[in-house]
C-alpha positions in Angstrom: 5.4 57.8 36.9 4.7 54.6 38.9 0.9 53.9 39.1 0.1 52.4 42.6 -3.3 50.8 43.4 -3.8 50.3 47.1 -6.8 48.0 48.2 -7.5 47.9 51.9 -9.7 46.3 53.9 -9.7 47.3 57.7 -11.7 45.2 60.1 -11.1 47.1 63.5 -13.4 47.1 66.6 -15.7 44.4 65.0 -14.1 41.3 66.9 -13.9 40.7 70.6 -12.2 42.8 73.1 -8.8 42.3 72.9 -8.6 40.9 69.3 -5.8 41.8 67.1 -6.4 44.5 64.6 -5.7 43.5 61.2 -5.1 44.8 57.8 -4.8 43.3 54.8 -3.5 45.4 51.8 -2.7 44.8 48.2 -0.3 46.8 45.9 0.7 46.6 42.2 3.4 48.9 40.8 1.5 49.3 37.7 -2.0 48.7 36.3 -1.1 49.1 32.5 1.9 46.8 31.4 3.3 45.1 28.3 2.8 41.5 28.2 6.7 41.1 28.5 7.0 43.3 31.6 6.8 41.8 35.1 4.1 43.4 37.2 5.1 43.4 41.2 2.2 42.5 43.5 2.8 43.0 47.3 0.2 41.5 49.6 0.7 43.1 53.5 -0.6 41.6 56.4 -0.1 44.5 59.2 -1.3 43.9 62.8 -1.0 45.5 66.0 0.1 42.0 67.4 2.7 39.3 66.4 0.7 36.7 64.8 2.2 33.2 65.6 0.8 31.6 62.6 0.0 33.4 59.0 -1.2 31.1 56.2 -0.8 31.5 52.5 -3.1 33.9 50.9 -5.4 32.3 48.4 -5.2 34.0 45.4 -5.7 33.1 41.6 -3.0 33.6 39.4 -3.8 31.6 36.3 -3.7 34.4 33.8 0.2 35.1 34.9 3.3 33.6 34.8 4.5 33.7 38.6 7.9 33.9 40.4 7.8 34.2 44.3 6.7 35.0 46.3 9.5 36.8 48.4 8.6 37.1 52.2 9.6 40.1 54.5 8.8 40.9 57.8 9.2 44.3 59.9 8.2 45.8 63.1 7.7 49.7 63.3 6.8 51.9 66.4 5.0 55.0 66.0 4.0 57.3 69.1 4.4 54.3 71.0 2.1 52.1 69.1 3.9 49.0 67.6 2.7 47.5 64.2 3.7 43.9 62.8 3.8 43.7 59.0 4.4 40.5 56.9 4.8 41.1 53.1 4.7 38.6 50.2 5.7 40.0 46.9 4.9 38.3 43.7 6.4 39.1 40.1 3.9 38.5 37.6 3.9 38.3 33.8 0.8 38.3 32.0 0.2 34.7 29.5 -2.0 37.2 27.2 -2.7 40.5 26.3 -6.3 42.8 27.0 -8.3 43.3 30.3 -7.3 41.3 33.1 -8.4 40.9 36.9 -6.2 40.2 39.8 -7.5 38.9 42.9 -9.3 39.0 45.0 -6.7 37.8 47.5 -8.5 36.3 50.5 -6.8 35.1 53.9 -8.2 33.6 57.3 -6.8 34.5 60.4 -8.3 33.2 63.7 -11.4 32.6 62.2 -12.0 36.1 60.4 -12.0 36.2 56.7 -10.0 39.2 55.0 -10.1 40.1 51.5 -9.0 42.5 49.0 -11.0 43.9 46.0 -10.2 42.7 42.6 -7.4 44.9 40.9 -8.2 45.7 37.0 -5.0 45.5 34.7 -4.6 46.3 31.0 -1.8 44.3 29.5 -0.5 45.6 26.1 1.4 43.5 23.5 5.3 43.6 23.9 6.6 46.1 26.8 4.9 49.3 27.8 8.3 50.4 29.2 9.8 53.7 28.1 13.2 52.7 27.1 16.2 54.9 27.9 18.2 56.6 24.9 21.6 54.8 24.0 22.5 51.6 22.6 21.4 48.0 22.9 17.8 47.0 24.0 17.2 50.8 24.6 17.8 51.7 20.9 14.6 49.9 19.9 12.5 53.0 21.0 8.8 53.2 19.6 9.3 49.2 18.4 7.7 46.5 19.8 9.7 44.0 22.2 8.1 41.2 20.3 9.7 42.0 16.8 13.3 41.6 18.6 12.8 38.7 20.9 10.4 35.9 21.0 10.2 32.1 21.3 9.7 30.1 18.0 8.2 26.7 18.0 8.2 24.7 14.9 6.9 20.9 14.3 8.2 18.7 11.5 4.4 17.9 10.8 0.8 19.0 12.4 -1.1 16.3 10.8 -0.4 12.9 12.2 -2.1 9.8 13.0 -2.4 8.2 16.4 1.2 7.1 17.7 3.1 9.0 15.1 6.0 10.7 15.7 6.2 14.4 15.9 9.4 16.5 16.7 8.9 20.3 18.2 12.0 22.3 18.2 12.0 25.4 20.3 14.1 28.2 19.6 14.9 31.6 21.3 15.6 34.6 18.6 16.8 37.6 19.9 18.4 40.8 18.7 19.2 42.3 22.4 21.8 41.5 24.5 20.4 39.1 27.1 21.5 37.3 30.2 19.9 34.9 32.7 17.9 32.8 30.4 16.1 30.3 31.9 12.8 28.0 31.3 9.6 29.7 32.9 7.2 27.3 31.9 7.6 23.9 30.3 4.6 22.5 28.5 2.9 19.4 30.1 2.3 17.7 26.6 -1.2 16.5 27.9 -2.4 14.0 25.2 1.0 12.9 24.0 3.8 10.2 25.0 6.7 12.9 25.1 10.6 12.0 25.2 12.9 14.7 25.4 15.6 14.8 22.3 17.5 17.8 23.5 17.6 20.6 26.3 19.7 23.3 26.3 22.1 23.9 29.0 23.5 27.2 27.7 22.8 29.2 24.6 24.5 28.3 21.4 23.2 30.7 18.7 23.6 31.2 14.9 22.7 34.1 12.7 19.5 33.8 10.6 17.7 36.0 8.8 13.9 36.3 9.9 11.7 38.7 7.8 14.5 40.6 6.5 16.4 41.3 10.1 19.2 39.6 11.2 18.7 37.3 14.4 20.6 35.3 17.2 18.6 31.8 16.9 19.6 29.6 20.0 18.1 26.0 20.0 16.1 25.7 23.5 14.6 22.3 23.3 13.9 19.4 21.1 11.0 17.1 21.7 9.6 13.9 20.2 5.7 13.5 20.8 3.3 10.6 20.0 -0.2 11.4 20.4 -2.1 8.8 22.3 -5.7 9.9 20.9 -7.3 11.1 17.9 -8.6 14.7 17.6 -7.1 18.1 17.8 -4.8 18.5 20.3 -3.1 21.6 21.7 0.5 22.0 23.0 0.6 24.7 25.5 3.3 27.5 25.1 7.0 27.2 26.6 7.8 30.6 28.4 11.4 31.7 29.3 12.7 34.4 31.3 16.0 36.6 30.7 17.1 39.9 31.3 17.8 42.8 28.4 21.0 44.2 29.0 20.4 48.0 28.8 23.4 50.3 28.4 22.7 54.0 28.9 24.6 57.3 30.2 23.9 58.5 33.6 22.0 61.9 34.1 22.3 62.3 37.8 23.9 61.5 41.0 20.8 59.1 41.5 21.2 57.0 38.3 24.9 56.2 39.5 23.3 55.0 43.0 20.8 53.2 41.2 22.9 51.5 38.5 26.8 52.2 39.3 28.2 50.1 36.5 26.2 51.7 33.9 24.4 48.7 32.6 20.8 47.9 33.8 19.0 44.3 33.3 15.1 44.4 32.3 13.6 41.0 33.4 10.9 40.1 30.7 9.0 36.9 29.9 8.5 35.7 26.5 6.5 32.9 25.3 5.6 30.8 22.0 2.5 30.7 20.4 0.3 27.6 21.5 0.6 24.9 18.8 -2.4 22.9 17.3 -1.9 19.4 15.9 -4.3 17.3 14.3 -4.5 13.7 15.3 -6.0 11.1 12.9 -7.2 8.0 14.0 -5.5 4.6 12.8 -7.5 3.3 9.9 -10.0 -0.1 10.6 -9.7 -1.4 7.0 -6.7 -3.7 6.1 -5.6 -3.8 9.9 -3.5 -7.2 10.2 -4.3 -9.6 12.9 -0.8 -9.2 14.4 -1.2 -5.4 14.6 -0.7 -4.5 18.3 -0.5 -0.7 17.9 3.2 0.0 16.5 3.2 3.1 14.4 6.3 4.1 12.6 9.0 2.3 10.1 10.7 -0.7 11.2 12.8 -3.8 10.2 12.5 -7.2 11.7 15.4 -10.0 12.2 14.9 -13.3 13.9 17.7 -15.9 14.6 18.0 -19.2 16.7 21.0 -20.4 18.7 22.1 -23.4 18.7 20.6 -24.9 15.4 21.6 -28.7 16.1 20.3 -29.4 19.9 19.4 -32.8 21.7 15.5 -33.1 22.5 14.7 -31.7 25.8 17.5 -29.2 25.6 16.7 -25.4 25.3 17.4 -23.0 22.1 17.1 -19.2 22.1 15.0 -17.4 19.6 16.2 -13.8 19.4 14.0 -11.0 17.6 14.8 -7.7 17.0 12.7 -5.1 15.7 14.5 -1.9 14.8 13.6 1.5 13.2 12.0 5.0 14.0 9.0 5.5 16.4 8.1 4.7 20.0 10.0 1.6 20.3 8.7 1.3 23.8 5.1 0.7 22.8 6.2 -2.3 20.7 4.7 -5.7 21.8 6.4 -9.0 21.9 5.3 -11.0 18.6 2.8 -13.9 19.3 4.6 -17.1 18.0 1.2 -18.7 17.8 0.9 -22.6 18.7 4.2 -24.5 17.8 3.8 -28.0 17.6 6.6 -30.0 19.2 7.9 -26.9 21.3 7.6 -25.7 24.8 7.7 -22.0 24.6 8.2 -19.9 27.5 7.1 -16.1 28.2 10.1 -13.9 26.2 12.0 -11.2 27.9 12.5 -7.8 26.4 14.9 -4.9 26.2 15.0 -1.6 24.5 18.2 0.2 23.0 17.1 3.7 22.5 18.4 6.1 19.9 18.1 9.8 20.1 18.9 12.1 17.2 17.7 15.3 16.0 15.5 13.7 13.5 13.7 11.9 16.2 13.5 8.8 18.4 13.9 5.5 17.8 16.0 2.5 18.4 15.9 -1.4 18.9 13.4 -3.6 20.8 14.7 -7.0 21.4 12.7 -10.0 22.7 14.3 -13.4 23.6 12.3 -16.4 23.6 13.1 -20.2 25.2 12.2 -22.8 23.3 12.6 -26.9 24.4 12.0 -29.3 21.4 10.3 -32.4 22.5 11.0 -34.8 19.7 13.9 -35.7 17.4 14.3 -35.4 13.9 14.2 -32.1 11.7 12.0 -29.5 13.4 11.0 -26.2 11.6 10.3 -22.7 13.4 7.6 -20.8 11.3 8.3 -17.1 10.5 8.1 -14.7 13.1 5.4 -12.1 12.1 5.3 -8.3 13.4 2.8 -5.7 11.8 2.9 -1.9 12.2 1.4 1.3 10.7 3.5 3.0 8.7 2.2 6.8 8.7 4.4 7.8 5.2 2.4 5.5 3.3 -0.8 5.5 5.5 -1.2 1.8 5.4 -0.5 -1.5 7.5 2.7 -3.6 6.9 3.5 -6.9 7.8 7.0 -8.0 8.3 7.9 -11.8 8.5 11.3 -13.6 9.1 12.3 -16.8 7.2 11.5 -19.9 8.6 14.1 -21.5 10.9 15.2 -25.2 10.7 16.4 -27.1 13.7 18.2 -30.4 13.8 17.2 -32.2 17.0 18.8 -35.3 18.1 17.6 -38.2 19.9 14.0 -39.4 20.3 11.4 -38.0 22.9 12.6 -35.5 25.4 13.6 -37.5 28.9 10.3 -36.2 30.7 8.0 -37.6 27.8 9.8 -40.9 27.4 8.5 -44.3 28.4 9.6 -47.5 29.4 13.0 -48.6 30.2 14.6 -45.4 28.7 12.8 -43.3 31.3 13.8 -45.1 34.2 16.6 -44.2 36.3 19.6 -46.4 36.9 20.2 -47.9 40.2 22.9 -46.9 42.3 25.2 -49.7 42.5 26.6 -50.4 46.0 30.0 -50.0 46.9 32.1 -52.2 49.2 32.2 -49.6 51.8 28.4 -49.4 51.9 28.1 -53.1 52.9 27.7 -53.7 56.6 28.8 -56.8 58.4 26.6 -59.8 59.0 25.6 -60.4 62.5 25.3 -64.1 63.1 23.9 -63.6 66.6 20.4 -62.4 66.6 20.6 -61.7 70.6 22.8 -58.3 69.8 19.6 -57.1 68.2 17.0 -54.9 70.4 13.9 -57.1 71.1 11.4 -57.0 67.8 8.9 -53.9 67.7 5.3 -54.9 66.5 4.7 -51.9 64.1 1.1 -52.8 63.3 0.4 -52.4 67.0 1.8 -48.8 67.2 -0.7 -45.8 66.6 2.5 -43.7 65.5 2.9 -46.1 62.7 -0.9 -45.9 61.8 -0.5 -42.0 61.7 2.2 -41.9 59.6 0.5 -44.6 57.0 -2.5 -42.2 56.9 -0.2 -39.2 56.0 1.2 -41.0 52.9 -2.2 -40.4 51.0 -2.6 -37.1 52.1 0.8 -35.9 51.3 0.2 -37.3 47.7 -2.9 -35.7 47.5 -1.2 -32.5 48.3 1.5 -33.1 45.6 -1.1 -33.7 43.1 -2.9 -30.5 43.7 0.2 -28.6 44.0 1.2 -30.0 40.7 -2.3 -29.2 39.1 -2.0 -25.8 40.3 1.6 -25.3 38.6 0.3 -26.8 35.5 -2.4 -24.4 35.6 -0.4 -21.4 36.1 2.0 -22.3 33.6 -0.6 -22.9 30.8 -2.5 -19.6 32.1 -0.6 -16.5 31.7 -3.3 -14.4 32.3 -4.3 -16.0 35.5 -0.3 -15.2 36.4 -0.6 -11.8 35.5 -4.0 -11.4 37.4 -2.5 -12.8 40.3 0.7 -10.9 40.5 -1.6 -7.5 39.6 -3.2 -7.7 42.9 0.1 -7.6 44.9 1.7 -4.9 42.8 -1.4 -2.5 42.7 -1.1 -2.5 46.4 2.6 -1.9 46.5 2.4 0.8 44.1 -0.7 2.1 46.1 1.1 2.1 49.6 4.2 3.9 47.9 1.8 6.4 46.6 0.5 6.6 50.5 4.1 7.5 51.7 4.5 10.2 48.7 1.4 11.7 49.8 2.6 12.2 53.3 5.9 13.7 52.1 3.5 16.1 50.1 4.9 15.1 46.8 2.2 15.9 44.5 4.4 15.2 41.3 5.6 11.8 42.4 2.4 10.8 44.1 0.4 11.3 41.0 3.1 9.4 38.8 2.7 6.5 41.2 -1.0 6.3 41.0 -0.9 6.4 37.1 1.7 3.5 37.4 -0.4 1.5 39.6 -3.3 2.3 37.3 -1.3 1.4 34.3 0.1 -1.9 35.6 -3.1 -3.3 36.7 -4.8 -2.6 33.3 -1.6 -4.3 31.5 -1.9 -7.4 33.4 -5.7 -7.7 33.2 -5.4 -7.0 29.3 -2.2 -9.0 28.8 -0.5 -6.1 27.3 2.8 -4.2 28.0 1.9 -0.8 29.7 4.1 1.1 27.2 1.6 0.1 24.3 -1.6 1.0 26.1 -2.5 4.3 24.6 -6.1 5.9 25.3 -7.8 4.4 22.2 -5.9 0.8 22.7 -7.2 1.0 26.4 -10.4 2.1 25.5 -11.1 -0.7 22.7 -9.5 -3.6 24.9 -11.7 -2.8 27.8 -14.8 -2.4 25.9 -14.0 -6.1 24.3 -13.6 -7.3 27.8 -17.1 -5.8 28.4 -16.0 -3.3 31.1 -19.1 -0.9 31.6 -18.4 2.2 29.3 -18.8 4.8 32.5 -16.1 2.7 34.2 -13.8 3.0 31.1 -14.6 7.0 30.9 -13.9 7.1 34.6 -10.4 5.4 34.4 -9.5 7.8 31.3 -10.5 10.8 33.6 -8.4 9.9 36.1 -5.3 9.1 34.1 -5.8 12.1 32.5 -6.0 14.4 35.7 -3.0 12.6 36.9 -1.1 13.9 33.7 -2.5 17.5 34.6 -1.4 17.2 38.4 2.0 16.1 37.4 3.1 18.9 35.2 0.7 21.8 36.7 2.6 24.7 38.3 1.0 24.2 41.8 0.8 21.3 43.9 -2.0 19.4 45.6 -2.8 19.4 49.4 -2.5 15.9 51.2 -6.6 16.0 51.4 -6.7 16.4 47.5 -4.1 13.6 46.9 -5.9 11.3 49.7 -9.0 11.8 47.5 -7.4 10.8 44.4 -5.8 7.9 46.2 -9.2 6.4 47.3 -10.7 7.0 43.9 -7.8 5.0 42.3 -8.5 2.3 44.8 -12.1 2.3 44.0 -11.3 2.1 40.4 -9.0 -0.7 40.8 -11.8 -2.6 42.8 -14.0 -2.3 40.3 -12.0 -3.4 37.6 -10.6 -6.3 39.5 -14.6 -7.5 39.7 -14.8 -6.9 35.7 -12.2 -9.2 35.1 
């Protein structure tokens, strides 16, 4: 027996003369359902006039997985009275069991607000539908759906350090014939840096015995997570939708018309349980000065090419760090002060390696070194520190010292005396001009010292020299002050990213908008803190900003904006343009405040 609840609010005769009479109605196909059973909610807007613009109703559906709405319209005429109906049908599946409240729904038309009353629902475990006789899914009569169909999530560890890898494996376990399997809702992994290792394109199951019963077990998704802050983090459930294939006999012609092929699919939504992961802070004791936030297990290699070079010619130092962990968070090792060498900022690249056991790969850095003096020169060991979570302690790797044979004396730009003077250009025969013995062929002599133009050019010479000197000093300052270069560059890049975010806001692309806002803020922080953005986890950001003297309140506002961006990017609903404009303005304010603090 289908339970139907109608909640009707009629506003007729209350408006001005000639105003449309509107009814706003809500109906559900059942008020008592299983957690896996979809509930159909239909919102109807009925008017005696054809409404030109009907906004979307406002309705809180946070307790449900939502599909739709499907929109339909119809026109009816009864006793010469015409009504126009617009229906929105939602398919709702409860996220949890118990007593739930649906609504009220709200809509505003021509300045009038229409509401429905809240609908009380009772959600039971599994499915509350009465299965038909026969085989297949219907053969589980009297048994809970969750005993035969569920999503399982397993973590390789549930107590980790900040930055330590956690591998989550999602599996669909079922004993029913199922079809039309798809992801209904994917976790946002708030508080983690996430890397997708595998996602199923089709079910590839194997048989596994679970609690004494044989199940088909199909991998759904494999994720590598890296917590960005300490504390207890909860990973929200992953939900999938599918149809249970039911085979049954027909008892009437109505069954044939309803199901001509003898098979019926019952749509259900199932989700795994939320997963709690305890994250420990990295220890303060024993932290080496070279540590920059890398967590995992790594190896280090360093080599120089060529080993024999002339003074003033470049050599390339290549450093490779390989292993298991978030390689994108590895920063370039600091070479420190290298006497006798000019060192340029390194270039970096990553080679990712994705396996079922986790995520890792190789991070490469390439330094350009220019020896300034001849003789035997030595590049000291390259050091790299990381935290090994399996041993619970810090480790420092270092390469062997590398010996260079530098030929010649000082580099050309440092040499003095005749060795530094360029050779004069020797004239050739065709460069000579014929001697003119008759002075009368020349023009009358010009007395340059009496020319204003001459003295104007003479005045420009010292000004040009002063300009070149200032330009050289500025260039030397920029070359010697990497932080200044990054700060100057940060202003332009932050403005470019905010302009791109504004275009995405106008397009209504909420996830891309929030992603660009986060990139702009993280890029600014990376340049200001002289760290790569990939390594700026939440605790690292807070610590470095505190060391820079940034007020705690400003740091908290920055963290809240970044966390809100994560939530907005992966939330099921999208923000309005007005809400995104507020976020954009807030981001600009915080960036300006950070500029003033630097």
